[in-house]
C-alpha positions as CSV (number, residue, x, y, z in Angstrom):
1,M,-239.0,118.3,50.2
2,R,-235.7,116.5,50.3
3,I,-237.4,113.1,49.6
4,R,-239.2,114.3,46.5
5,I,-235.6,116.0,45.1
6,A,-234.0,112.8,45.7
7,G,-236.6,110.7,44.2
8,F,-236.6,113.0,41.3
9,S,-232.7,112.9,41.0
10,V,-232.8,109.1,40.9
11,S,-235.5,109.1,38.2
12,V,-233.4,111.4,36.3
13,V,-230.4,109.3,36.4
14,V,-232.3,106.1,35.8
15,L,-234.1,107.4,32.7
16,G,-231.0,109.1,31.5
17,A,-229.0,105.8,31.7
18,W,-231.9,104.1,29.8
19,F,-232.6,106.9,27.0
20,A,-228.8,108.2,26.3
21,P,-227.8,105.0,24.6
22,A,-230.9,105.2,22.4
23,V,-230.5,108.9,21.5
24,Y,-226.8,108.8,20.9
25,G,-226.6,105.4,19.1
26,Q,-224.6,103.5,21.8
27,Q,-225.1,99.7,22.4
28,N,-223.2,97.5,24.6
29,G,-220.8,100.2,25.3
30,K,-220.1,100.9,21.8
31,F,-221.3,103.7,19.6
32,T,-223.2,102.3,16.6
33,A,-225.6,103.4,13.9
34,S,-229.1,102.7,15.4
35,Q,-231.6,101.0,13.0
36,D,-234.3,103.5,13.9
37,G,-232.7,106.6,12.3
38,K,-231.3,108.0,15.6
39,G,-227.9,107.3,14.0
40,A,-228.3,110.9,12.5
41,L,-227.5,112.4,15.5
42,V,-224.3,110.6,16.0
43,Y,-223.3,111.4,12.4
44,G,-224.7,114.7,12.1
45,E,-221.5,116.6,12.2
46,L,-220.7,115.6,8.8
47,A,-223.8,117.5,7.6
48,K,-222.6,120.6,9.3
49,A,-219.6,120.8,7.0
50,P,-219.9,123.8,4.9
51,D,-220.4,123.4,1.2
52,K,-217.1,124.8,0.3
53,A,-215.6,122.1,2.5
54,R,-217.7,119.3,1.1
55,G,-216.7,120.5,-2.3
56,K,-213.1,119.5,-1.7
57,R,-211.9,116.5,-3.3
58,N,-209.1,114.3,-1.8
59,P,-205.9,115.1,-3.7
60,L,-204.6,111.5,-2.5
61,E,-207.8,109.6,-3.5
62,K,-205.8,107.6,-6.2
63,D,-202.7,106.9,-4.3
64,P,-202.5,103.5,-3.0
65,E,-200.0,104.4,-0.5
66,A,-202.2,107.0,1.0
67,V,-204.4,104.1,2.3
68,A,-201.6,102.4,3.8
69,A,-200.4,105.6,5.5
70,G,-203.8,106.2,6.6
71,R,-204.2,103.0,8.3
72,N,-201.1,103.7,10.3
73,L,-202.4,107.0,11.3
74,F,-205.6,105.6,12.3
75,E,-204.0,103.1,14.5
76,Q,-201.9,105.8,16.2
77,H,-204.6,108.5,16.6
78,C,-208.1,107.1,16.1
79,A,-208.2,103.3,16.8
80,E,-208.4,104.1,20.7
81,C,-212.0,105.7,20.3
82,H,-213.4,104.2,17.1
83,G,-212.0,100.6,17.6
84,K,-209.3,98.7,15.7
85,S,-211.4,98.0,12.8
86,A,-213.5,101.5,13.1
87,E,-216.4,99.8,14.0
88,G,-217.2,101.7,17.1
89,G,-215.5,101.9,20.6
90,K,-216.6,103.1,23.8
91,K,-215.9,106.5,23.0
92,G,-216.3,107.1,19.3
93,P,-219.0,106.0,16.8
94,N,-218.6,103.2,13.8
95,L,-216.9,104.8,10.9
96,R,-217.9,101.8,8.7
97,V,-221.7,102.8,8.5
98,A,-223.1,104.4,5.2
99,E,-223.6,107.7,6.7
100,V,-219.6,107.9,6.9
101,Q,-218.7,105.9,3.9
102,N,-221.2,107.8,1.6
103,A,-220.0,111.3,2.8
104,E,-217.9,113.5,0.7
105,P,-214.4,113.2,1.5
106,G,-214.3,116.8,2.0
107,A,-216.8,116.5,5.0
108,I,-214.9,113.8,6.6
109,F,-211.8,115.9,6.1
110,W,-213.7,119.0,7.7
111,V,-214.7,116.8,10.9
112,L,-211.1,115.8,11.3
113,T,-209.8,119.2,11.1
114,N,-212.4,120.8,13.3
115,G,-213.2,117.6,15.7
116,V,-216.3,117.4,17.5
117,V,-215.1,118.7,20.9
118,R,-218.5,118.6,22.8
119,K,-218.7,114.8,22.2
120,G,-215.0,114.3,23.0
121,M,-213.4,114.2,19.4
122,P,-210.1,116.2,19.2
123,V,-209.3,118.8,16.8
124,W,-206.7,117.4,14.4
125,S,-206.0,120.7,12.6
126,K,-202.3,120.3,13.8
127,L,-201.9,117.0,12.0
128,P,-200.4,118.0,8.6
129,E,-203.0,118.4,5.8
130,P,-201.5,115.4,3.8
131,Q,-202.0,113.3,6.8
132,R,-205.5,114.2,7.4
133,W,-206.2,113.4,3.7
134,Q,-204.4,110.1,4.2
135,L,-206.9,109.4,7.2
136,V,-209.7,110.1,4.8
137,S,-208.4,107.8,2.1
138,Y,-208.2,104.8,4.7
139,I,-211.7,105.6,6.2
140,K,-213.2,105.4,2.8
141,S,-211.3,102.4,1.7
142,M,-212.9,100.3,4.6
143,G,-216.3,100.3,3.3
144,V,-219.8,99.7,4.8
145,V,-219.8,96.8,7.3
146,P,-223.2,94.8,6.6
147,A,-225.6,94.9,9.7
148,R,-225.4,91.7,11.6
149,P,-228.9,90.1,12.6
150,V,-229.5,90.6,16.3
151,S,-230.6,87.2,17.2
152,A,-228.7,84.9,14.8
153,P,-228.3,81.4,15.8
154,P,-224.6,80.2,16.2
155,A,-223.0,79.0,13.1
156,N,-222.4,75.5,14.4
157,S,-225.9,75.0,15.8
158,Q,-228.0,72.1,14.1
159,P,-231.8,72.6,14.0
160,H,-233.9,70.2,16.1
161,S,-237.0,68.7,15.5
162,A,-240.1,69.2,17.4
163,M,-240.3,65.6,18.3
164,G,-236.6,64.6,18.9
165,S,-236.1,62.5,15.9
166,S,-233.0,60.6,15.9
167,L,-232.6,61.3,12.1
168,P,-229.1,62.6,10.9
169,P,-229.3,66.0,9.9
170,H,-229.4,66.8,6.1
């Protein structure tokens, strides 16, 4: 009986280690938007924002100083988890994906205010409201990072001919 339980436990751990990154959009220790649509699980908190919260407009959206202030706040409070350029870190998802960049500012503000405690994102409701809107301004200013091909050749590589020709590259 103990052997079966131990074997079952090992199976659960091995399968969990394999499936968890796929389900939660984690690759190489970083949270990313998965290309198979599973990124919705990671970014689903935005969809949970109530309509009233989504409808809020960013009062600082036309203030160029808000983006700079938001960048400073991001570096102080968010970069540790989401990465310096917000492309995902070991603890937090990529904020430069379409799911976030196309979200309503009010939804992003709502997530900042309420956090995602069960996934490790703290509640930022004690951060003054104008500062939370500055963070929204900065996050929205970054734009979507284009997806990179998984197996692109290095930029400085030269194509090789099948016959090993000594002709110079074109």
